[in-house]
C-alpha positions in Angstrom: 21.5 -27.9 -66.8 24.6 -29.4 -68.4 26.7 -26.4 -67.4 25.5 -26.7 -63.8 26.5 -30.4 -63.6 29.9 -29.7 -65.3 30.6 -26.8 -62.8 29.8 -29.1 -59.9 32.1 -31.8 -61.2 34.9 -29.3 -61.7 34.4 -27.9 -58.3 34.5 -31.4 -56.7 37.7 -32.4 -58.6 39.4 -29.1 -57.6 38.4 -29.5 -54.0 39.8 -33.1 -54.0 43.1 -32.1 -55.7 43.6 -29.0 -53.5 43.3 -31.2 -50.3 45.4 -34.0 -51.6 47.7 -34.5 -48.6 44.6 -35.3 -46.7 42.5 -38.3 -47.7 38.8 -37.9 -47.1 37.2 -41.1 -46.2 33.6 -41.9 -45.4 33.5 -42.9 -41.7 30.7 -43.5 -39.3 30.7 -43.0 -35.6 28.3 -45.8 -34.5 27.1 -43.9 -31.4 26.5 -40.7 -33.4 24.6 -42.7 -36.1 22.4 -44.3 -33.4 21.6 -41.0 -31.8 20.8 -39.4 -35.2 18.6 -42.2 -36.3 16.7 -42.3 -33.0 16.2 -38.6 -32.9 15.8 -38.1 -36.6 13.2 -40.8 -37.0 10.8 -39.1 -34.6 11.5 -35.7 -36.2 10.8 -37.1 -39.7 7.5 -38.8 -38.5 6.6 -35.6 -36.6 7.1 -33.6 -39.8 4.7 -35.8 -41.7 2.1 -35.5 -38.9 2.5 -31.8 -38.8 2.2 -31.4 -42.5 -1.1 -33.4 -42.5 -2.3 -31.5 -39.5 -1.6 -28.2 -41.3 -3.5 -29.3 -44.4 -6.2 -31.6 -43.0 -8.8 -28.8 -43.0 -8.4 -28.1 -46.7 -8.5 -31.8 -47.5 -11.7 -32.3 -45.5 -13.3 -29.0 -46.6 -12.6 -29.7 -50.2 -15.2 -32.3 -50.1 -17.8 -30.2 -48.1 -17.5 -26.7 -49.7 -17.9 -25.4 -53.2 -14.8 -24.2 -55.1 -15.7 -20.6 -54.4 -16.1 -21.2 -50.7 -12.9 -23.2 -50.5 -11.1 -20.3 -52.4 -12.4 -17.8 -49.8 -11.3 -20.1 -47.0 -7.8 -20.5 -48.5 -7.3 -16.8 -48.9 -8.5 -16.1 -45.4 -6.3 -18.9 -44.0 -3.2 -17.7 -45.7 -3.6 -14.3 -44.1 -4.6 -15.7 -40.7 -1.6 -18.0 -40.6 0.8 -15.1 -40.8 0.7 -14.6 -37.1 1.3 -18.3 -36.5 4.3 -18.2 -38.9 5.8 -15.2 -37.1 5.5 -16.8 -33.7 6.8 -20.1 -35.0 9.8 -18.4 -36.6 10.6 -16.6 -33.3 10.2 -19.9 -31.4 12.5 -21.7 -33.8 15.2 -19.1 -34.4 15.3 -17.4 -30.9 13.7 -19.6 -28.3 15.1 -23.0 -29.4 18.8 -22.1 -29.4 18.4 -20.5 -25.9 16.6 -23.6 -24.6 19.1 -25.9 -26.1 22.0 -24.2 -24.2 20.1 -25.0 -21.0 19.2 -28.6 -21.7 21.4 -29.9 -18.9 19.9 -27.6 -16.3 16.1 -28.4 -16.5 15.2 -25.8 -13.8 16.8 -23.0 -15.8 15.2 -24.4 -19.0 11.7 -24.4 -17.6 12.2 -20.9 -16.2 13.4 -19.6 -19.5 10.7 -21.3 -21.5 7.9 -19.9 -19.2 9.3 -16.4 -19.5 9.8 -16.7 -23.3 6.4 -18.3 -23.8 4.8 -15.4 -21.9 6.3 -13.0 -24.4 5.4 -15.1 -27.4 1.8 -15.5 -26.2 1.5 -11.8 -25.5 2.9 -10.9 -28.9 0.9 -13.6 -30.7 -2.3 -12.8 -28.9 -1.9 -9.1 -29.8 -1.3 -9.9 -33.4 -4.3 -12.4 -33.5 -6.6 -9.8 -31.9 -5.4 -7.1 -34.3 -5.9 -9.3 -37.2 -9.3 -10.4 -36.1 -10.4 -6.8 -35.8 -8.7 -5.6 -39.0 -9.6 -8.6 -41.3 -13.0 -7.4 -42.4 -11.9 -3.8 -43.3 -8.8 -5.3 -44.9 -10.7 -7.5 -47.3 -13.5 -4.9 -47.9 -11.1 -2.2 -48.9 -8.2 -4.0 -50.6 -10.0 -6.8 -52.3 -12.7 -7.2 -54.9 -16.2 -7.2 -53.2 -16.5 -10.9 -54.0 -13.8 -11.6 -51.4 -15.5 -9.7 -48.6 -16.6 -12.9 -46.8 -12.9 -13.8 -46.3 -12.9 -11.1 -43.6 -15.5 -12.9 -41.4 -13.8 -16.3 -42.2 -10.5 -14.8 -41.0 -12.0 -13.8 -37.7 -13.1 -17.4 -37.0 -9.8 -18.7 -38.2 -8.1 -16.4 -35.6 -9.5 -18.6 -32.9 -7.8 -21.6 -34.4 -4.6 -19.7 -34.9 -4.6 -18.7 -31.3 -4.8 -22.3 -30.1 -2.1 -23.3 -32.5 0.2 -20.5 -31.1 -0.6 -21.8 -27.5 0.4 -25.3 -28.6 3.4 -24.5 -30.7 4.9 -22.1 -28.2 5.7 -25.1 -25.9 6.8 -27.7 -28.5 10.4 -26.5 -28.5 10.9 -27.6 -24.9 10.8 -31.4 -25.5 12.9 -30.8 -28.6 15.5 -28.9 -26.7 15.6 -31.7 -24.1 16.2 -34.2 -27.0 12.8 -35.9 -26.6 11.7 -35.9 -30.2 9.5 -38.9 -29.6 7.4 -36.9 -27.0 7.0 -34.1 -29.6 5.9 -36.6 -32.2 3.3 -38.1 -29.8 2.1 -34.6 -28.9 1.7 -33.7 -32.5 -0.1 -37.0 -33.2 -2.6 -36.4 -30.3 -3.1 -32.8 -31.4 -3.8 -33.8 -35.0 -6.2 -36.5 -33.9 -8.0 -34.0 -31.7 
């Protein structure tokens, strides 16, 4: 730990001395700061809501289920969420940059988002169906027999995952348009629902 801190200090001092003709000063652009705080506040609040929405089921079920049942549910959920994670990653890393480039032309943005959403829903739906079909044999053959019930739980969770894919495939549009507050409200309503 001490070595890490010393190396960071040495790196900082070397960077300062190597750029000595230039003086780095801390400056704020008031307009940029206002935009960042307005946009960032809603992103931060939306992240909190999304975190609770993603974990609310385990919080509530922890009170209703036995430890064994909650363990089966958690294992099934971790496998079922794989499809959602893949589609969210595609939406974030591929769809969002494409939509952000078209934020000034809303007609193009809507057209691109509809086409991309169709592909995401087709791929996500295919993965959800394949998982729902393959979950029972997967847990029966690769897991201890005590975990066999996780296959049936995964099939039920696939329905929830499908609805999450449907919702999450469109949440990049308000973000690309710079409407982080609308995304926060949407996440809040979805969580309450």
